[in-house]
N, C-alpha and C positions, 0 to 999 in steps of 0.2 A: 474286233473288237467281238467276243459274244457276249448273245442276248443272256437276259436276266430273265429267269427263271417266273412266269405269272401264274401267282394261280386265280382259280377264280373270285375270290374274293377283291386281289389285287384290278383285274378287267372289269370288273363293276366299279370298281371306285375311279380308276379313267373314264371309264364311260360317262359315271356321274360328274366328272369334274368338266368334261367333252361339253356334256349338256351346259354345267350352267358349274364356271368358270368359281361364281361368286357366292358357291354353296357352304353354306352355315358348316364346319366339323361336327358339328353336331346334330345336324340333317344329314348332310353324308353315311356318318353313322349310323345315323335310325335307318335309311333309305337300305345300305347293304348290309344291316345286321349285325353290327359290332362295337363294340363298346368304341366312344370318345377317344380313351387312349391310347387302342387298336389302332383306331383310324385314323390320328395322330400318326403316332409310329408305323402305318404304310405308307402314308405320306410321304414322311421323313425317308422309308430307303428307297419307295420311287425316285424320289430327288435326287438321293447319292447316288443312286446307282445310272441317272442320267434318263432314265425312263420317263421322267415329267422332266421336261427342261424350263415351263414356266407358265404362268399365266398371261392369258392376253386379251384384249377388250378385240371383238370382233366389229368391224366397220362394214357399214353398210354399204360399197363404192357407191353405187348410184344417189342414193340418197347425201352422200359429202361432196359428190360436184365430180366426180368421175365417168362421164357417161360412156366413155368409149376404153375397151378390153379388148385386149388378141396375146395369142400367143406367138412369139417373133421367138423362129429357130434361125438362126445361125451357123454360117460354117465358117471354121478359123482354122489360121494356122496350126497347127498340131504342137508347135513349143510355145505357145502366147498364153494358156490357159491360167498362168497364175496372175499373170499381169490383166489379162482381160479381167478377171474376177475382181480382183482390185478398182478397177475403174467401174464394171458394171453397179460395183454397191453403192457408188455413188451417184447414179444415176436416178433420181426420187421415183420417176415412173414404175423404176422395175420392182415389181413385188415380190416376183420370187423365178430360182433360175436354179436350171440343174444339165447337168453333167451328161450326152446321153448318147444312148450307142444304138444300132441296131434300123438306123435309117441314115441320109446322106448329111442330116443336121450333126451339132456335134454338142450344141447349148441349144437350148429350150428357156424362154423369156417370157413370163406374165408380165404384159403390160399393160397400165389402165394411167388412160390420159381424160383429159376437160371433154375431148371434141376428137374428131375424124381430122381438124387441123394440128392439134399436138403431137396427134401419135403420127402423122406424116414425120412432122416435124424431128418427134425423137427418134424415130428409124431411119430418115435419111441422114440427119444431120449428125446426131448423135450418135446412135449403133453403127453406121455404115464408115463413120467416120476415125473410129476406132481401131488403132493400127492389130493389126491381127486377125480383122475379119474380112472373108472374104466375098462372104453374098446372106442377104439374109429372103426370109420370106416370111412373110404374115399372116394370119388365121385370125378374122374378125370372132368374136366372142358375141353370138345374137342372144346368147340367155345362159346366164350363173348360176346354176346347183351346187349347193356346198354340202360335204357331205353329211351334214347333219340333216337336210332335207330329205337323203334317203333314207336317214334310219328313222324320220317321223315314220314314213308311208308305210 
């Protein structure tokens, strides 16, 4: 699927929504220097074309009780991706998954758990117990910086 052509106004709208997804259309229009009606139509076009997929809350994992985070890579049997994806969707500790190339791993997961013992259970019992998973490798996250932290610096 080809990307949608975005102009500077679209980019500014997306930036402002990324900074504050709860911003009112009136305030957004003022920040981007367009009329409220124009802001509404731009947002609607960005939603219809799939550029803007939705609005979500950003939850601080530490403050919500998820004190241990790790990237877990999986080496998998090549024909198991579809079934594996379905199984991983049902593991609540898996917060993000990606099929990757260019390394020994096939899949990368962001896993968030209460503590190290919970992480151990997820990796050794849950992930390694999924048919098609040949190996795992766990990388603990010591400090987690969101993209917004880089934009504000």
